[in-house]
C-alpha positions in Angstrom: 22.4 85.2 -109.6 24.1 86.3 -112.8 21.2 85.5 -115.1 18.3 86.8 -112.8 16.4 89.6 -114.3 15.5 91.2 -111.0 19.0 90.9 -109.7 20.2 92.8 -112.7 17.5 95.5 -112.1 18.5 95.7 -108.4 22.2 96.1 -109.4 21.2 98.9 -111.9 22.3 96.9 -114.9 18.8 97.1 -116.4 16.8 100.3 -116.0 13.5 100.5 -114.2 11.0 103.0 -113.1 11.9 103.1 -109.4 9.4 104.3 -106.9 11.2 103.2 -103.7 14.7 102.1 -102.7 16.5 101.4 -99.5 19.5 99.3 -98.5 17.5 96.0 -98.7 14.7 96.6 -101.1 13.8 98.0 -104.5 10.3 98.8 -105.8 9.6 99.7 -109.5 6.7 99.9 -111.9 5.6 96.7 -113.6 6.2 96.8 -117.3 2.9 95.0 -117.9 0.6 96.7 -115.4 -2.7 95.0 -114.4 -4.1 98.2 -112.8 -3.3 101.9 -112.8 -0.8 101.2 -110.0 1.2 98.0 -110.4 4.5 98.0 -108.5 6.9 95.2 -107.9 8.7 95.1 -104.6 11.9 93.0 -104.5 14.6 92.3 -102.0 18.0 93.2 -103.4 19.3 89.9 -102.1 18.3 86.9 -104.3 15.7 84.5 -102.9 13.9 82.4 -105.5 10.6 82.6 -103.7 9.0 82.5 -100.2 9.9 78.8 -100.3 13.6 79.7 -100.2 13.4 81.7 -97.0 14.5 80.4 -93.6 14.5 81.7 -90.1 17.4 84.1 -90.9 16.1 85.5 -94.2 12.3 85.5 -93.4 12.4 89.1 -91.9 12.7 90.4 -95.5 9.0 89.7 -95.9 8.3 92.1 -93.0 10.5 94.7 -94.6 8.5 94.3 -97.8 5.2 94.7 -96.0 6.3 97.9 -94.3 7.6 99.2 -97.7 4.4 98.3 -99.4 2.4 100.3 -96.8 4.6 103.3 -97.4 4.5 103.0 -101.2 0.7 102.5 -101.2 0.3 105.8 -99.2 2.7 107.6 -101.5 0.7 106.3 -104.5 -2.6 107.6 -103.0 -4.1 104.1 -102.5 -6.2 105.3 -99.6 -9.2 103.0 -100.4 -7.2 99.8 -100.5 -4.9 97.8 -102.7 -3.8 94.2 -103.3 -0.4 92.8 -102.3 0.5 89.3 -103.5 3.3 87.0 -104.4 3.4 84.0 -106.8 5.4 80.9 -105.8 6.5 78.4 -108.4 5.3 77.5 -111.8 1.8 76.4 -110.8 1.5 79.6 -108.7 2.2 81.7 -111.8 5.8 82.8 -110.8 7.5 83.8 -114.0 10.7 85.5 -112.5 12.4 83.2 -110.0 13.3 86.1 -107.6 11.1 86.8 -104.6 8.8 89.7 -105.4 5.5 91.1 -104.4 3.0 92.8 -106.6 1.3 96.0 -105.2 -1.8 96.5 -107.3 -4.4 99.3 -106.9 -5.8 102.5 -108.2 -9.2 100.9 -109.1 -11.7 98.6 -107.5 -10.2 95.2 -108.0 -12.2 92.2 -108.9 -12.7 89.6 -106.2 -11.6 87.0 -108.9 -8.4 88.8 -109.7 -5.4 87.3 -107.9 
């Protein structure tokens, strides 16, 4: 997607504070953090949201989960963290590229989602 912010970040056209990268995924610090640790994990391939996945592309979510586990350990989140994705306008999705928020570093409110 030529106009997708996260595609541009994944392609290196827009700088980011990378914390993890492999051949399928990129993880970088959120520019508007909601906690001491707030990292976005994205697939390099463009999928608008979880709703855009099918049987062939769904394994990317497993890749993201394993990367999140590794990143959380590297960030010292030994007492827990939150991992979430927003889907669609009513779900609060502002960038139409599948991404997960890894949030931690403090005790998170039960009301924070």
